N, C-alpha and C positions, 0 to 999 in steps of 0.2 A: 575566485574567476567571476568576472564582470555577466553575469547571464542577462542578456535584455528578457524583460517580461511586457506584456499586451496582454493589460487588462481591460473587461468589459463587466459592465455592467447586469448586460445579460445576454445571454447566447444560449444556443441549442447545446453545444456540447462544447467543452472542451477541447477532447479527444480528438470528434469530427474538426474544429478547426486548427488544429496542430496539423494534419493532413492535408488542408487546404492548403495551410502555408507553406509546408513542405513543396507542393504540387506547384506554388506559385513563386516564390522566392526564397525561401528557408533552406533548401536543399543542403545538408551533408555542416547544420548549422546545431546551435544550442541553443534554446530562449524556452522560454514560459509561457503558457499563456493561462490565465486568471479570469474568474472569473466571479462576481458577488452571486447571480444565480442561472441556472441551466433549467431551459424547458423540455429539452431532452433529454438528460443525462442516462447514462448507462454503466453497468458496471460486467462482472463477467457473466458468460454463458445468456448474453441478451438481456438480463434483470438490470431493470431499473432503478436507477441510484435518485431517491428523492431529495431533492435539496433544500434547503431554507434559505433566505436572504440572510448575510450577516454569519455565514459560515463558510470556512474554505473550500476552493473550488478549483484543483488547476491541474494542470497536465504539464510536465516539463518532457523535456526533446531532449536527447542524448546524443549527439553521434561516435558512434563509434566504431575503432575497427574491425572488420568482418572476419578478417584474415586471423587472427586469434580464435583457440577454441575458448570461447566463453560459456561457462554454468549459466544458462537465462533463464533455469528453474529458481536460483538463489536472488531473481530480484527483487519479488515479492519479498521476502524475508528481510532481502535488506536493507526495503523502502520504510517495513515496519519498523525494523531497529531503528533507523533515522529520526523517524517520529517518538518512537518509545523513547529514546535517547534527550531527546528534547525535551519532551514532557516532565521527563524527572528533572535535567538540568535549569531549564528556565525555569521549570514551573511548581520544583519541587513534588510534582504528581508521581506515586509509583504505583498506583492502583491497576492501571492498565496491561489488561492479559491478552494474549493473540492467539487468534482462531487460524488452524489453518483454512484454506491457501493464502487468506488474503486481508484479512480483519480485524481488528482492533478491537475489544469489548471494556466495558466495567461492569463488575458483577452482574455478565451474561447479556448487558445491557450492548449493542452495537455505537460504536461512536466514529469509527473512522472505517472505509474501504480503501481498496488497493486494484487498480487496473493495469495489467503489465500487455503492451502490444510493443512486437520487432518487427518495423518495416525496411526492408534493406539495409542499407547502417545507419537506421535511427533507431533510440530505445524510445519508446514511449510510456514516461512512467504518469498514470492519471490517479490521483487523489484526492477524494472526500473525505472532509475531517470535520467534524459537528462538534465548532467551536464555541459560538453562541445560541443557536436555536438547532432544538431536534425536534423530528415529523414522528407525527402519531400515527403509527402504521398497526395496522389488524392483527400482522402475521410478525410481529418482529418489537422485540425491547429496544427502544433507542437510547440515548443521554448525549449530553453535550459538555465540553469543559468548563467552561463558565460555572453550568450548574452543580458539578461534581464539586469544583474548587468553592464555591460557598460565594463567588463575583455579586458585585452590586455593581459592578463596571464590564463594559465590553470589551474582548481581546480583539489586540491589534491584528488580524488577519497578515496582514503588508509583512510585520513585524517577524512574526511567527514563520512566514514563506522564507525572508531571509534567512533564519536560524536553518531552516529544513535547508537550504540549497547548499549550504556550506556543511554539513553533517553530511548530502546526501554525497558530495565529493570527495569527499576522505572512503567513504565506504566503496563507493563506485571507482578508486583508486585499487582500491583491496581487492574489489572482483574482478577488475581486469588485470591485475596482477598474479589474478590465485590464489590470492591467502584468504582463505574460505574459513575459516575457525573461528573468530573472532566474530564472522557473522551470524555463523550456524552454532555456535555456543551462548552468543548473548538471543537468539530465537529462542532457544528451545530451553530456557532459562525464562522466559517470559510467558510461554506457551502452557495453560490453563488443563491441553488435552490429555498430555502426556500420563500413561497409564491409565486411562478410562476408554469403556467402551468407543470404538469408533465405525460412523458408516461412511461410505463415499460414493456415489457417481460419478463416472469419468466415462463420456459417450454411450455404447453397449456395457462398459463394464462396471460391475461393482465390487467394490471392498469393504471388509467384513471385521475387525477383529476388536485388539486392544493397542492403541497408539501408543508408539513407542519414542514419538519425535522426528528430527531430521538426523541423517547418518552422513559421514564425513565429507561424502558427495554432496548434499545438500537436497536429497531426497527423501522425501516421508515414508519410514518405514512400519509397519503393518503385523503385530504378532496373531497369527490366525488360530481356531479352533486345535487345530494339530500339534500347535508351540513353532511352526514354521513363520518366515521371514518373508514377510511380501513387500515389493516395494512399489512404490506409485510414482511412473513415468510419468 
């Protein structure tokens, strides 16, 4: 698939720019907005995504068939698996682990985050990946791929993005066809939280217990103190 890529040196948010382009002249189209830097990047629940110049920041917009019964809860695991595959296949790096719902970490240091939004017939897949630098945050440890690999040269974000889009296209085809097994199996294999104590707040609801990974439908499952199984939907 030859996907148009709109590249910016600096922008407020790749996610917001995609929305503006949809409203302008890219409705019902597949395209990508990438940037070297974001001034107002954000993640899930309105959290700020701290970006550094030289990292990979983009939002991929895919036009989907809204008539299909699609499991949108699998999109974040699907994207995570795409990144994990590229890190292993193209860089020989296998130390990245996954944290539900949308983080990639190395030794508990965050390296990438994912933001998924669905707008009408568009799926917006936002990715912030620390390829060459990582921010110094007071409340969270971070790392970058260049540091983990011990490189003394910059990772080419354009090449990484092209690899990612090819891998993502393959997984999206499985997703649209309802073939979830490989996505779920791959995600569970790389998740470090499985069989660990788990707490999560979703609006007014709170969940706690032992994390058991994704079930056959792609929903996180937790064993509570009474050995009952809770699903986060």
